C-alpha positions in Angstrom: 153.5 140.6 49.1 152.9 138.4 51.7 150.9 140.4 54.0 148.4 143.1 53.2 147.8 143.9 56.9 151.1 144.9 57.7 151.9 146.7 54.1 148.8 148.8 54.6 149.3 149.9 58.4 153.1 150.1 57.8 152.3 152.0 54.3 150.1 154.3 56.1 152.7 155.1 59.1 155.8 155.2 56.8 153.0 158.1 54.8 152.0 160.4 57.7 156.0 160.0 58.7 157.1 161.4 55.8 154.3 164.4 56.7 155.5 165.1 60.3 159.3 164.8 59.4 158.5 167.0 56.1 156.7 169.7 58.7 159.6 169.5 61.0 162.4 170.6 58.6 160.1 173.0 57.1 160.2 175.1 60.9 163.9 175.1 60.9 165.0 171.5 62.4 167.7 170.3 60.4 169.4 166.6 59.7 172.9 166.6 61.3 175.4 165.9 59.1 179.1 163.3 59.4 182.1 164.1 57.5 182.8 160.7 55.8 186.2 160.3 54.0 186.3 158.1 50.5 188.5 157.0 48.2 190.3 159.8 46.7 191.5 159.8 42.2 193.7 157.2 41.1 195.4 154.7 43.6 194.2 156.8 46.1 196.8 159.3 46.7 194.4 162.3 47.4 191.8 161.7 49.9 188.1 163.1 49.0 185.6 163.9 52.1 181.9 163.6 51.6 179.0 164.8 54.2 176.4 162.0 55.1 172.8 163.0 56.4 172.7 161.3 59.6 168.7 160.5 58.7 168.3 157.5 61.7 169.4 160.3 64.6 167.3 162.6 63.0 164.5 160.4 63.5 165.3 158.6 67.2 165.3 162.2 68.0 162.1 162.7 66.7 160.4 159.0 67.7 158.1 160.7 70.7 156.3 162.7 68.2 155.9 160.1 65.4 154.7 157.5 68.1 151.6 160.2 68.7 149.9 160.2 65.0 147.4 157.7 64.8 148.7 155.4 61.8 151.5 154.5 64.6 149.6 151.9 67.2 148.0 150.3 63.8 151.8 149.7 62.5 152.6 148.7 66.0 150.1 146.4 66.8 150.7 144.4 63.0 154.2 144.1 63.9 154.4 142.9 67.6 151.9 140.1 66.4 154.4 138.6 64.1 157.8 136.6 64.6 160.8 137.2 62.8 161.0 141.1 64.1 164.3 140.1 66.0 165.9 138.6 62.7 165.1 141.9 61.3 166.4 144.4 63.9 169.8 142.0 63.5 169.5 142.1 60.2 169.3 145.6 59.9 172.6 145.7 61.7 170.7 146.5 65.1 173.2 145.7 68.0 170.5 146.0 71.0 167.6 143.3 70.7 164.9 144.6 73.0 163.7 142.1 74.8 159.5 142.3 74.4 157.4 142.0 71.5 156.4 145.8 71.8 159.5 147.1 72.4 161.5 145.0 69.6 158.1 146.2 67.1 158.8 149.5 67.6 162.6 149.4 67.4 161.9 147.9 63.9 159.1 150.7 63.5 162.2 153.0 63.8 165.1 150.9 61.7 162.4 150.6 59.1 161.8 154.6 58.7 165.4 154.8 59.0 165.5 152.7 56.2 163.4 154.1 54.3 164.7 157.5 54.1 168.3 156.5 54.0 171.0 159.2 53.2 168.0 161.7 52.9 167.3 165.3 53.7 163.7 165.5 52.4 161.0 163.3 53.7 158.4 163.0 51.2 156.9 159.4 50.6 159.0 157.6 48.2 156.8 154.3 47.1 159.6 152.6 45.3 161.9 153.3 48.5 159.0 152.4 50.0 158.7 148.8 48.2 162.2 148.2 48.7 162.1 148.4 52.4 158.8 146.1 53.0 160.6 144.0 50.7 163.6 144.0 53.0 161.7 143.5 56.1 159.1 140.6 54.7 162.4 138.4 53.8 163.8 138.6 57.4 159.7 137.9 58.8 159.3 135.3 56.4 162.2 133.7 55.7 161.7 129.8 55.4 157.8 129.4 55.9 154.6 130.9 54.1 152.1 132.6 54.8 148.6 130.9 55.4 145.1 133.2 54.9 141.8 132.2 55.6 138.5 134.4 54.7 135.1 133.9 55.3 132.2 136.5 54.9 131.0 137.5 58.2 127.2 139.1 57.8 125.5 141.6 59.6 128.0 144.6 59.9 129.3 147.3 58.0 132.7 148.9 58.6 133.2 152.6 58.3 133.5 154.1 54.9 137.1 155.5 55.9 137.9 151.7 56.8 139.3 149.0 54.2 140.8 146.8 56.8 139.9 146.3 60.9 142.8 144.5 62.5 141.6 142.5 65.6 144.8 141.6 66.5 147.3 138.0 66.4 146.5 138.4 62.5 142.9 138.5 62.4 141.3 141.4 60.7 138.1 142.6 59.3 138.3 143.4 56.1 135.7 145.2 53.4 135.6 142.6 50.7 136.4 144.7 48.4 140.2 146.2 49.3 141.2 142.5 49.7 143.4 141.7 46.7 142.6 139.0 44.8 139.6 137.8 47.3 137.4 135.4 46.4 134.4 136.9 44.1 132.1 134.6 46.4 133.5 135.3 49.4 133.0 139.4 48.6 130.0 139.2 47.2 126.5 138.0 48.4 122.8 139.1 47.1 123.0 142.5 47.9 124.7 145.1 46.3 127.7 146.2 49.0 130.5 144.2 49.3 130.5 141.4 52.1 132.8 142.0 54.9 135.3 139.8 55.6 137.0 138.0 58.4 140.4 137.1 57.6 142.9 135.2 59.8 146.7 135.6 58.6 149.2 133.1 60.0 152.7 132.4 59.3 153.9 129.0 59.3 156.5 126.2 57.7 155.2 125.6 54.6 155.0 121.5 55.5 152.0 122.8 58.3 148.9 121.7 57.7 146.8 124.8 57.3 145.2 126.1 61.0 141.9 125.8 59.8 140.6 124.8 63.4 142.5 128.0 64.8 140.6 130.5 62.4 137.2 128.7 62.8 137.1 129.2 66.8 138.6 132.5 66.4 136.2 133.4 63.8 133.2 132.2 66.1 135.0 134.2 69.0 134.7 137.0 66.9 130.9 136.2 65.9 130.2 135.9 70.3 132.1 139.2 70.8 129.5 141.3 68.3 126.9 139.5 69.6 127.5 140.5 72.9 129.1 144.5 72.1 125.7 145.2 70.3 122.2 144.5 69.1 122.4 142.7 65.9 121.5 139.6 63.7 125.5 138.6 62.7 126.4 135.4 60.8 129.4 133.9 59.3 129.1 132.5 56.0 128.6 128.4 55.6 132.0 128.6 53.3 135.5 129.4 53.7 138.4 129.9 51.5 141.8 129.4 52.5 145.8 129.5 50.3 149.1 129.4 51.0 150.8 132.9 49.9 149.7 134.0 46.5 148.6 129.9 45.5 145.0 129.3 44.3 141.9 130.0 47.0 140.2 126.6 48.2 136.9 126.1 50.1 136.0 124.2 53.4 133.0 124.6 55.2 132.2 126.6 58.2 128.7 125.3 59.0 125.3 127.4 59.6 125.8 130.2 62.4 122.7 132.1 62.4 120.3 134.9 60.8 122.2 137.9 59.3 120.2 141.5 59.9 121.1 144.3 58.3 124.3 145.6 58.6 125.0 147.1 61.5 128.0 149.7 61.6 131.1 149.9 63.2 132.0 153.3 63.0 135.3 154.8 63.4 135.1 155.7 66.9 134.2 152.6 68.1 136.9 150.2 66.6 139.1 151.1 69.4 136.5 149.6 72.2 135.5 146.8 69.6 138.9 145.6 69.0 139.6 145.8 72.9 136.2 144.4 73.6 136.9 141.3 71.5 140.0 141.0 73.2 138.7 140.9 76.3 136.0 138.2 75.0 139.0 136.0 74.2 141.0 136.4 77.6 137.8 135.9 79.7 134.7 134.1 77.9 134.3 131.3 80.7 134.8 127.8 79.1 132.7 125.7 82.4 129.9 127.1 84.4 126.6 128.7 84.7 127.7 131.8 82.6 129.1 129.6 80.1 126.1 127.8 79.8 123.7 130.8 79.4 126.3 132.5 77.1 126.3 129.0 74.6 122.6 129.9 75.1 122.4 132.7 74.2 124.2 132.2 71.4 121.3 129.8 70.5 118.9 132.1 70.4 120.8 134.2 68.4 120.6 131.5 65.6 117.1 130.6 65.7 115.1 131.6 62.0 112.1 133.6 63.8 113.0 135.6 67.0 110.1 134.0 69.1 111.4 130.5 68.6 114.7 132.0 70.8 112.3 132.7 73.8 113.1 129.1 75.4 116.9 129.4 74.8 116.7 133.0 76.8 114.9 132.1 79.3 116.9 128.6 80.2 120.0 131.5 79.8 118.5 134.1 82.5 117.4 131.0 84.6 120.9 130.0 84.9 121.7 133.0 85.7 119.4 133.9 88.2 117.0 131.1 89.1 119.2 128.0 90.0 115.8 127.0 92.4 114.2 126.3 89.5 111.0 127.4 87.6 108.5 126.8 90.2 110.3 129.5 92.9 108.7 132.2 90.3 112.4 134.4 91.3 113.6 135.0 87.8 111.1 138.4 87.3 111.9 139.9 90.2 115.3 139.1 90.0 116.1 140.3 86.7 114.4 143.6 87.1 116.5 144.3 90.3 119.8 144.3 88.2 118.5 145.2 85.0 116.2 148.2 85.7 115.9 151.5 87.9 113.8 150.9 91.3 110.8 153.0 89.6 110.7 150.8 86.3 111.1 147.5 88.2 107.6 146.5 88.5 106.9 146.9 84.6 109.6 145.0 83.9 109.3 142.4 86.1 105.8 142.0 85.0 106.8 141.6 81.5 109.7 138.7 82.1 106.2 137.2 83.6 104.2 137.4 80.8 107.5 136.5 78.9 107.5 133.2 80.9 103.7 132.9 80.4 104.1 132.7 76.6 107.1 130.0 76.8 104.0 127.0 76.7 103.2 128.0 72.9 106.8 128.0 71.8 106.9 125.0 73.1 104.3 123.2 71.8 105.5 124.8 68.6 102.9 127.2 68.1 103.7 131.1 67.3 102.3 133.1 70.1 99.7 135.4 68.6 99.8 138.0 70.9 100.9 141.4 69.0 104.7 142.3 70.4 105.5 138.9 70.9 108.9 139.8 69.0 109.6 142.9 71.0 109.4 141.2 74.2 112.0 138.5 73.0 114.2 141.4 72.1 113.6 142.9 75.1 114.9 139.7 77.4 118.1 139.1 74.7 118.9 142.6 75.3 118.9 142.0 79.7 120.6 138.6 78.9 123.2 140.4 76.5 123.9 143.2 79.3 124.7 141.0 82.1 126.3 138.9 80.2 128.6 141.5 79.0 128.7 142.8 82.4 130.2 139.4 83.9 132.6 139.4 81.3 133.9 142.6 81.8 134.4 142.3 85.6 131.7 145.0 86.2 129.4 142.6 88.2 130.0 139.5 90.1 129.0 136.0 88.1 127.1 135.3 90.9 124.2 137.2 89.9 121.5 135.9 92.2 123.1 137.4 95.3 124.0 140.3 93.4 119.9 140.5 92.9 119.0 139.4 96.3 121.1 142.2 97.7 119.2 145.0 95.6 116.0 143.0 97.0 116.9 143.3 100.1 117.9 147.1 99.8 115.0 147.9 97.9 112.4 146.8 101.6 
């Protein structure tokens, strides 16, 4: 097995499809047959006939039902992200190859099911038949190529107890460390008793190609950015990653520091689709330049400070880039932030707290921890406002010209 993500997705889909198809036959649906002539006795003088079940036809007629089961979408995503699906369909004898990746993957799922249940009238899950069909699939997908895997601990999160793997697309997944076969023990086990969640990138490429470490670093960091914008918490990548080719030995590579992890935040099962979609949105829409990009970078710097009060200047600089281009002397930041982030009746209080945070910045610049109680909570509040602004701009809920948005709201309140 070279692709554990694909294997698990296909196994779950076939297992659930088997139950659905079994329920169909139990309720009275019949598998159609065809009459096939076979070779007769000696010298073929007497033809013999047998009935052959048309399992593929039975499955094809129920594709709509099968596409509605929960495990269909993960299997479709896992296949759609891979090259070689067309080669598998040709190998299976398909004469009409669909044009798009999703359509090819859908046809491959149907053909795969037909292969697992070929010439059967009962649809119980058979592990040996599944393994043989999966081996045929991987042979077509990876002929002449190798699968390079890069893994690293991603700290500060936990997956649902029923979730071993949260696929994010294009070979990237979050996997419970103890669910990844043969994972490096140093990656799986940290200081606590629970195994780490691992971020895993699997890429099929020519055997002679270098390991996709730069791609892995970029995608790991982008996922970390998405986590920080998705929900409040302390998230970080482990300083070391591991990589290997196919089932070879793991070797370590440096990732560098990336923040201070907090207590693990659960990504509940009902949040998984939302989080997956948000990661894809950040990957597509995160700006590379301009005020929003600069503010996002400052937000992440703040997330990586060792002490919350040390992040105060980072968050204020990011907010000024978004809401106070005239400079701190204008004194407009507090009012504009409150206009966008607070209800009208709460704007005065939010503006006052923001102004208080600004007044504490001088102590931070001087290297002093402010003695005022509640400073960490105040910094967390600013971080929450900044997170909300950045998230809403990336999602398209707010115009990137936040100054104009705030000034319009203030004008309406007069």
